[in-house]
C-alpha positions in Angstrom: -40.2 13.3 -10.6 -38.1 11.0 -8.4 -34.0 10.8 -9.3 -32.3 7.4 -9.2 -29.0 6.7 -7.3 -27.4 6.3 -9.1 -25.5 2.5 -7.9 -21.6 3.8 -8.3 -22.1 6.4 -5.4 -23.4 6.5 -2.0 -24.3 8.8 0.2 -21.5 10.8 3.5 -22.1 13.1 5.7 -20.0 15.3 2.7 -22.3 14.3 0.6 -22.3 12.0 -2.2 -18.9 9.4 -3.1 -17.7 6.9 -4.6 -18.7 3.1 -3.3 -15.4 2.5 -6.0 -12.1 3.3 -4.2 -8.6 3.3 -5.5 -8.2 -0.4 -3.9 -10.6 -1.7 -6.3 -10.2 0.1 -9.9 -6.3 -0.7 -9.1 -4.6 2.3 -9.3 -3.5 1.8 -5.3 -2.3 -1.6 -3.7 -4.5 -2.6 -0.9 -2.5 -3.9 2.3 -3.5 -6.8 3.9 -1.7 -6.8 7.8 -0.5 -10.4 8.6 -1.3 -9.7 12.3 -3.9 -7.6 13.7 -3.4 -5.4 15.9 -4.0 -6.4 18.8 -3.0 -10.0 18.6 0.3 -11.9 20.8 2.8 -13.1 19.8 2.4 -17.4 20.0 3.7 -20.2 18.3 1.7 -19.6 15.8 1.7 -15.8 15.9 5.8 -15.7 15.9 7.1 -11.5 16.6 9.0 -11.6 13.2 5.1 -11.1 12.0 4.1 -8.1 13.2 4.2 -5.4 10.9 4.1 -7.6 8.0 2.0 -6.3 5.4 0.6 -7.8 2.3 0.1 -5.6 -1.4 -2.4 -6.9 -3.7 -3.3 -5.6 -6.7 -6.9 -5.4 -7.8 -6.6 -9.0 -8.7 -5.6 -10.0 -5.8 -1.5 -11.4 -6.6 0.8 -9.6 -3.8 2.8 -7.5 -6.2 5.2 -6.8 -2.1 5.9 -7.0 1.1 6.6 -4.5 3.8 7.2 -3.7 7.1 9.3 -0.8 9.4 11.6 -1.6 12.1 14.1 0.2 14.6 17.3 0.5 14.2 19.7 -0.4 17.5 20.9 3.7 16.7 16.9 4.6 17.2 16.0 4.9 13.4 14.1 3.6 11.3 14.7 1.1 8.5 11.5 0.2 6.3 11.7 -3.5 4.6 11.1 -4.1 1.0 10.2 -7.0 0.0 8.7 -7.4 -4.4 7.0 -10.9 -4.7 7.1 -9.9 -9.0 9.7 -9.1 -11.6 12.0 -6.4 -11.3 11.1 -5.2 -14.2 6.9 -4.0 -12.6 8.1 -2.6 -9.1 9.5 0.4 -8.5 10.3 2.3 -5.1 10.2 6.3 -4.3 11.6 7.1 -1.2 9.5 11.2 -0.7 12.3 12.3 1.3 12.4 15.7 3.4 15.8 16.8 1.6 14.1 15.9 -1.6 12.3 12.2 -3.2 14.7 9.5 -4.2 13.3 6.5 -8.0 14.9 3.7 -7.0 13.7 0.4 -10.0 14.5 3.1 -13.1 11.9 5.6 -11.5 12.1 9.5 -12.2 11.2 10.8 -8.8 10.2 13.6 -10.2 7.1 12.5 -12.2 3.6 11.3 -10.7 3.2 7.9 -11.0 1.1 7.7 -13.7 3.2 9.1 -15.5 6.5 7.0 -14.0 5.3 3.8 -16.4 
């Protein structure tokens, strides 16, 4: 008897794995870089667009745009530009000293328990 392969799975070196990713299910937003790696700065691809990433939901809507830039003192700044309403987004910053929640989120709860 031939066993029929599950259409939602594929084979890998580690055994069967799902063809459906967290992007497909809506559990995670999919990153879409503005500028492909290896591109040079031109008028069409200005320096301020490098490193910016759209995060799209499973419907193809942009949830937020993010990028990280270096401060003058060598540290870094993370920029999050929400493209949805304020009540649809929260931020948890995972610091070595502990988690910090912004936007009404409890940093101690898992993401699926927040809303």
